[in-house]
C-alpha positions as CSV (number, residue, x, y, z in Angstrom):
1,M,98.3,119.5,90.9
2,A,101.9,120.3,92.1
3,T,102.8,119.2,95.6
4,R,104.5,121.7,97.8
5,L,107.9,120.2,98.5
6,R,110.1,121.1,101.4
7,L,113.1,119.3,99.8
8,R,115.7,120.9,97.7
9,K,118.4,119.9,95.3
10,D,121.8,118.6,96.8
11,A,120.2,117.9,100.2
12,P,121.4,114.6,101.8
13,V,118.5,112.2,102.4
14,P,118.1,108.7,103.7
15,V,115.6,106.3,102.2
16,T,113.1,105.3,104.9
17,A,111.0,102.7,102.9
18,G,111.1,100.5,99.9
19,R,113.7,98.3,98.2
20,D,116.6,100.7,99.0
21,K,115.7,101.3,102.7
22,G,118.7,102.4,104.7
23,K,120.7,103.9,101.8
24,T,121.7,107.6,101.8
25,G,122.1,109.8,98.9
26,R,122.0,113.4,97.5
27,I,118.9,114.8,95.7
28,L,119.8,115.2,92.0
29,T,116.4,116.4,90.7
30,V,113.0,117.4,92.2
31,F,109.7,116.7,90.4
32,P,107.1,118.8,92.2
33,K,104.2,118.0,89.9
34,K,104.6,114.3,90.5
35,G,105.9,114.4,94.1
36,H,109.0,112.5,93.3
37,V,112.8,113.1,93.6
38,L,115.8,111.6,91.9
39,V,118.3,110.4,94.6
40,E,121.9,109.6,93.8
41,Q,122.6,105.8,93.6
42,V,119.1,105.0,94.9
43,N,116.4,103.0,93.0
44,M,118.8,102.0,90.2
45,I,117.2,100.6,87.1
46,K,118.7,99.1,83.9
47,R,117.8,100.4,80.5
48,H,118.7,98.9,77.1
49,T,119.9,101.6,74.8
50,R,120.8,101.6,71.1
51,P,124.0,103.1,69.9
52,D,123.7,106.6,68.5
53,P,127.0,107.9,67.0
54,S,125.7,111.4,66.5
55,K,125.1,111.8,70.3
56,Q,128.1,109.7,71.2
57,I,126.0,107.1,73.0
58,R,127.7,103.7,73.0
59,G,124.6,101.6,73.6
60,G,124.2,98.5,75.7
61,I,122.8,98.1,79.2
62,V,122.9,101.4,81.1
63,E,122.2,101.7,84.8
64,K,120.6,104.9,86.0
65,E,118.5,106.3,88.9
66,S,114.7,106.2,88.8
67,P,112.5,108.7,90.7
68,I,111.4,107.8,94.3
69,H,108.3,109.2,96.0
70,I,108.9,111.9,98.6
71,S,107.1,109.9,101.3
72,N,109.9,107.4,101.2
73,I,112.7,109.7,102.1
74,A,113.5,112.1,105.0
75,L,115.7,115.1,105.4
76,I,118.9,114.9,107.6
77,C,119.2,117.4,110.4
78,T,122.8,118.2,111.3
79,E,122.1,117.8,115.0
80,C,119.7,114.9,115.3
81,G,119.7,112.9,112.1
82,P,116.8,112.0,109.8
83,T,113.7,114.0,110.6
84,R,110.6,115.7,109.4
85,I,110.6,119.4,108.7
86,Q,108.3,122.4,109.2
87,V,108.3,125.7,107.5
88,R,108.0,128.7,109.9
89,E,108.1,132.4,109.3
90,K,110.9,134.3,111.0
91,A,111.3,138.0,111.4
92,A,110.8,140.2,108.4
93,G,108.6,137.6,106.7
94,K,111.4,135.2,105.8
95,K,110.4,131.5,105.8
96,V,112.9,128.9,107.0
97,R,112.8,125.1,107.3
98,I,113.0,123.8,110.9
99,C,113.7,120.4,112.3
100,V,110.6,118.9,114.1
101,K,112.6,117.0,116.7
102,C,115.1,119.7,117.9
103,E,113.7,122.8,116.3
104,A,117.1,123.7,114.7
105,V,117.1,125.8,111.6
106,I,118.0,123.7,108.5
107,D,118.5,126.6,106.1
108,K,121.7,128.4,106.6
C-alpha cells in the first residue's frame, strides 16, 4: 500500500536519525509505495560494478545514494527550521502544506 507522502522532489531536508544524523540534503527521488526517499549525499553505499563499454560504464567501485525512510527526515521551514508539516485546505478547495510550529505556508 502506498504511503501518502508530504515530501516533494528538490525539497531541502535534514536527517534526524540514523548513521547520517545531522546531514542536510536535497530530495532526489520519492518512492511512495515503500515510504522512502533518496537524499543527495546521504546514506552513501559502495557498489562494485563491471565495465560495460556499450553503456560507457567504466566499472570499479561506485559510491551512490541509498534510500532512507521518511520517518528519519524532516522538512525545513524557511522561518523556524526543521519541522513537521500538516496539509490544510485553503479557500477554493486548494490544499497547502503548513508548518506545525509557526503555521507558515510552505508551498509558494
